[in-house]
N, C-alpha and C positions, 0 to 999 in steps of 0.2 A: 504494500500500500504506500502511496506517495506520502512524503513527510507532511505536507500541508493538510492532507485528509486525516492523518493520524492526529495532527494538532487540532483539527476541527472537532473530532470525537472527544478529545480531552477537554476542550473548551466548552462543549455542550454539556459534558458531565459536570464540570465545575460550576458552570453558570446555572444549570437547572438545579443542582444541589443548593446553590446559594439562594436562588429564588424560592425554593421550597422551604428552606429553613427560615429565611428572613420574611416570609409572607406575613406571619403574624405580627411582627414588629412594624413592617411597612404599612400594615392596615391601620395603624394608629397615626400615620402621617399622611396617607393618601386614601382616596376612595378605592374600593375594590375594582371598579371599572378602569380607573386610571392606572392602577398597578398592573392589571392584565394587559392593557394596551401598551404600556411602556415595556413590559417584559417581552411581549410578543414582537414588538418592533426591534428590540435589541437582538433577539434571537434570529429574526428574519434577516436583519442587516448583516449579522455575522455569517450566516449561511450564504448569503449573496456574495459577500466578500471572498469566502473561501472556494466557492464553486464557479465564480466568474473566471474566465481565462484571459481577461483583459481588464486593465484598470479603467479604461474608458467605458467598457460595458458595465462594470460595477457602478461607476458614477451615474450612468443612464438609468439603470434599474433602481438603485437606491433613491435617486432624485425623483423618479416617478412615484415611488412608494411614499416618500415624504410629502410630495405635493398632494397626493390623494388623501393623506391622513391628517395633515396639519390643521384643517378646519375644526377638528374635534378638540383641539387643545385650547383651554381657557388661559393657561399660563405657558406660553411658548418656551420660556427659558428652561422649564423643567425637562421637556422633551429634548431640547437642544443639548443640555448637559448629559442626559441619559445616552445619547448617541455620539457624544463628542469623542469618546475614546474607543469606539467600535473598531476603527481601522487606523493603521499607521498613516502619518501625513505624507504619503508618497506622492510626488508631483507627476502630473501628466500634461503634456502640451496639447491644447485643442488645435487641430489643424487649421491652417490659414486659407484653405480652399484655393491654393495656387496664387493667391494675391500677395500674401505676406508669409513669412516663415511659420508663424503660429499666432493665433489670436490671443491666447492667455494661457497661463499655467494654473491648472486646477489641482486642488488636493482635497482630502476629506473635510478639513475644517472649512474651506471655502465653499464646498458643495453644501454644507449645512447652512452657511451664511446666505447663500443665494436662494436656496429652496425653502428655508425655514425662517431666517431672520429678516431677509429683505421684504417679503410680503408683510410681515409683522410691522416693520419699520414704516412702510408706506401707509399702512392702516393707522398707525399711531400719529403720523404727521398730519393726517386728515381730520383727526379728532380735535375738537376745540378744548376738550378737557385735559389734553396732554400738556405737561409742563413744557414751556417753550425752551428752545435751545438758548443757552446763556443765562438761565435762571439760577445756575449753580456755578461757583468759581471753578469747579472741576471741568465743567463744560468748556470754559474759555481756555483752560490749559490743554485739554484734549484737542479742541478745534485749532488752537494755535500750533500745536505740535503737528497735527495732520496737514495744516496749510503749509507749514515750513517744509515738511518732508515731501509734500507734493511738488513744491517749487524746486526743491533740490533734486528731484528725480530727473529733471530735464537738463541738468548741468553737464552731463556727458555728451550732449549734442544729438542724441538719437531720440527723435520725437516718438516713434512707435514704441520703443522700449520705455520711454518716460510715461506714456499713456497707460501701458500695462502696469507699471509700478504704481501709478496713482490709483488705478482700479483696485489693485491688490491692497493698498493701504486702507482704502475706505471700506473694503469688505472685511479685512482682517481686524481693523481697529474700531471704526465707527459703528458698524452694525452690532457687534457684541456689546459695546459700551452703551449705545443708544437704546437698544431694545431692553437691556437689563435695567437701565436707569428709568425708563418711561413705562414699561409694561407692568411693572410690579408696583401695586398701590396699596397693598394690604399685607397683614401678617400671613394670611393664607398663601399669598403669592410668594413670599420669602420661603415659607415652609416647602412649597412645591418645588421651587427652583433648587433649594439646597438638598432636598431629598433626591431629586434627579441626579445631581452631582454625586451625592453619597452612594447611590446605587452603582453608578459607573465606576467610582473610585474603589469601592469594596471589591468589585470583580477584579479590578487591576491589582489590588493587594493580594488576592488569592493567586492570580496568575504569577505575580512576582515571587511569591513564596515557592510555588511549584517550579518555576524556572530555576531558582537557586538550588532547590533540593534535587532536581533531576538534571541539572546542567543542560538545559534545553530551552532555546528561545522559541516559544510557541508561534510567534508571528513572523519568524524568519522565512520559513518555507513558502508562505503564501505570497511573498513578494516575487519569488521566482515564478510561481504559478501565474501571476498576473503579468508576466513578461518584463519584470523589472529586475535589477541587480539584487540578489539575495542578501548581500551585505551592504545595502545602501545606507543603513544606519549603523554601520560598524560590525565587525565580526564578534567572535566570542572573547570578550575581555574578562580577565580574571583579576580578583583582588584577594590576596592571601589564600589562593587556591579555590576561591568561590566565584561562581559566575555572577557578573554584574547584569541583572535582568533589565530588559527593555520593555517587556509587555508590548502594548500597542502604541506607545508614545515614542519609541525609537531611541531612548536614551535613559540611562539609569538615574541621572540627576533630575531629569524632567519627571521621571516616575515618582521619585521621592517628593519632589516639589508639589505635584498634583495631590499626593496623599497628605501632605502637610496642610494644604488648603482644606481637604476633606475633614481632617481632624478638627480644624476650627469650626467648620459647619456642624460637625457632630456635637461639639460642645453646646451648641444651641439646641439642636434637634433632640438631644437626649432628654430634655425636659418634657417632651411629649411621649416618651416611652415609659410605661408604667413599672415594669419589672427591673430591679437593679441588675439581675443576671444578664439581661439583654444589653443593658448599658455597658457592663463590663466586657461582654463578648465583642460588642461593636468597637469599643476603644482598643481592645487587645488586637483585633484584626488589623485595624489601621496602624497601630504601633508596630505590629509584626511586619506589615508591608513596608513601612518606612525603614525599619531595620534591614529588611531584605534588599532594599535598594542599594545598600553598601555604598552610600554617597554621603560624604561628610557635610556638605552644604545643607541638605535637607535634615540631617541629624541635628545640626546646630539650630536650624530654622525651627524644627519641632520643639526643641527645648526652649527657644526664645518665645515661641507661640504660647507655651504653657506659662512661662514666667510673666508674659504680658497679660494673660488672662487673669492671673492672680493679682498682678500689680495694680490694675485699674479696677479691681473688684473690691467688695467689702472685706474687712479683716485681712488686708493684704500682707501686713508684716507677719502675722501669725501663720498664714498659709504659706508664705514664701519660706519661713523658717522650717515648717514641716516638710516642705518640698525639698529644701536643702539637705535636711537630715535623711530623708528617704533616698535621695540621690547618692549621698555618701555611703549609706548602708548597702545600697544596690551595688556600687562599684567595689566595695570591700568583699562582698559575697562573690561578685563576678571574678575578682582576681584570684579567688581560691579554686576556681574551676579551670581545667585545661583549655576548654573551648572559650571560656570567658576571657582569658589572656589574649586569645586571637582577636576578639572583638575590641579589647582595649588598645591593641596595637594599631587598629584601623582608625581610632579616634583622632580628631585634630588636636594639635598642641602636644598632648601627652603620648600619642601614638608614634610608631616608628615606620609604619608601612607606607611606601610610596610618598615619602616626604618631598621628592622632586616635583610633585604636582603643586605642593604648597609654594615651593621656591619659584616655580614657573609663574604662578599668579602674581607673586611679589615682583618678579622681574618684568612681567608684562606691564604693570603699572609704571614702573621706572622707565621702561622703553617708550611707553605711549605718551608720557607727559611732554617731551620735546615736540612730538608730532602734533599734539593738540595745541601747543603754544604757537606753532607756525601758522595754524589755520584756526585761530582762536574763536572767532565769532560763528562761522558757518561750517567748519570742518572741511573734509575733502573726501571725494568718492574713491580716490585711489590711494588711500592712506596705507594700505598693506604693502605698497611699493616703497614706502619710506625705508631708508637704510636702518634706522633704529628698530623697526619692526621685523625687518628681514632676518635679523639675528635670532628672532624668536621662532623661526621655522623649525618644525619638528620632523621626526624621521619619516612621517607619512607625506611630507612635502606640503604641509598646511601650517598656517599661522592661526592658532585657535585663540580668539579674543574672548576669554572665559570671564567676562565681566560686562554686564549689560550697560552699566553707566559709562564705562570706558568706550564701549562700542558706539553708544549714542554720541558721546563727545567727539570721537574720531570722525564720525560721519557728518554730524550736524553742528558741531562746535558747542560753545557755551549757550547759544540761543536754544538749540535743541535740547541740551541737557537741562537747562532751567525749566523749560516747559514740561519735559518728561518727569523730572523730580517734582515739579510744582503740582502736577496732577495727583501724585501720591500724598504730598504734604497737605494740599487742600482737602483731599478726601479724609485724612486723619482729623483735620480741624473740624470738618463738618460732622464727622462721627462723634467727636467729643461734645459738640453742641447738642447733637441729637440725643446722646445718652443723658445729658443733664435734663432735657425735657422729658425723656422716657421715665426717669426715676420718679417723676411726680405723678405718673399714671399707672404704670404696671412694671413689676420687676422683670417679667419675661421679655418685654420690649427693650429694657436696658441690657439684658443678657445678650440679645441679638446685636446690639451696638458694640458690646464688649467683644463678641466673637468676630465681628467684621473688623474692628480696630486691631485686634491681635493678628488677624489674617493679613491685613494690609502691611502691618509692621514686619511680619515674618517674610512676606514676599519681598519687601524692600531689602531685607538682609540676604535672602537666598540668591536673588538675582545679582548680587555683588560677586557671586562665585560662579556664575554661568551666563553665557550669552543668551539672548532672547530667541531661542530655537524651538521648533516643534510646538508643543501646546503651551509653552510658557507665556507668550504675549496674549494669546486668546484667553487664558485664564485670568491674567491680571487686569486686562481691560474689562472683562466681565465683572470681576470683583469690584473694580472702581465704579462700574455702573450700579451694582447692588448697593454700594456705599451711598451713592447719590440718591437712589430710591429710598433708602432708609432716612436720610436727612430730609428729603421732601415729605415723607410721611410724618416725621416728627414735627417739622415746621407747621404742617397742617394741624396737628394737635395743639401746638402752641397758640395758633390763631383762634382755634375753637376749643378751648379746654373743656367746656361743659359738654361738648358733643363727642369728645374723644372716645373711641371704642375701647372696650376692656378686652384684653387678650386672654 
């Protein structure tokens, strides 16, 4: 049997097992009808992916299915998140019909954007009740960043390529941000969106654990079956003798990052789950998935997420003290186990495994600063050709800019970096204001704000260790949109305190 068909059987077994076990818990978060629809769409999309013999055929079939089913969704972001990690973001050129080389480069994330988010965005723009663009400071940062990047796309002198880049920017950035920020107007909308993300992320966590235990990348074979290079997202990379899993996101750091965001969502959603055992199992699965990613950035990010959740919550000093004692006890016990020492060696700062990666990141920043200074305001499109960065070329013949902030500064200068960072900072500021309003109405709504604040903070830390590849930007633009939606909801409560709904 072909490798990708064996992988499909394993994925069906794992996912059906997950849906069966989690059904009782998810019924507390979703209606039975919504659960069945999302489950069936995830299963169908996965089967279509593995049985298509062409990436373009997969896009056509899945696109038709989404267009046929999207009208049933009251909260489109929930379905978007459920399907977001179904397939690797493998690119495919849409033929130019003999007029030009190709029309556009499509991938799974863009397919969801065009078929699911674009119709929703057009509908939202036509509604008079939709908050206008510019009503949030985050809007101005995102629109400013998009406008700047759109203008810079033409500086290479190729108009056709520039137009493609502009289209990609607005599909990749604007659609997730706009639909997330405008389509969610109630607590139920947040719950649906976060639950959709959590469903997809928990399946990723299970896949990550299996990939490490079996030393088998489940989504590698399907790339070859689709007519693509099987090692498009890298070969079998090991750390301390263990496989670094990719699952469907194509990179172990991205995998850990996605699961850290899910952990933040879970912190809020657990309040709707009645049994403590289910809460423990859910948190344990996500923690195991993050651990299985074997990626230091997400490990530190998850710890930072938990610290932030306690830091901005009630009784913060007491809880942080308990957390610190628990962490010390855990590491002492870990050091007594043979396998525990292996894990400690992989930790940042105290670990000894692959310290050259840490040195590479430090050297990258040192090498990039002179290049940024030479093109201070608007960066440069050919920054990789700079002599200072050429010395960073690795054995694979690539220069890996493993820092999203450095990457933005190199390409778009301080103007781009200011707008990019400004979007996150403004989101944090709005979340803090929203949390103050929420505390006067309902503790659960304040908990939602804490979760979003911690997630945005953790994202800002993690993307310092990785470039914005694969699902990373799609997730953080969506989270920024959710942050704006939360602030808008809380501001509405502040204007009409007597009519504020009770969650």
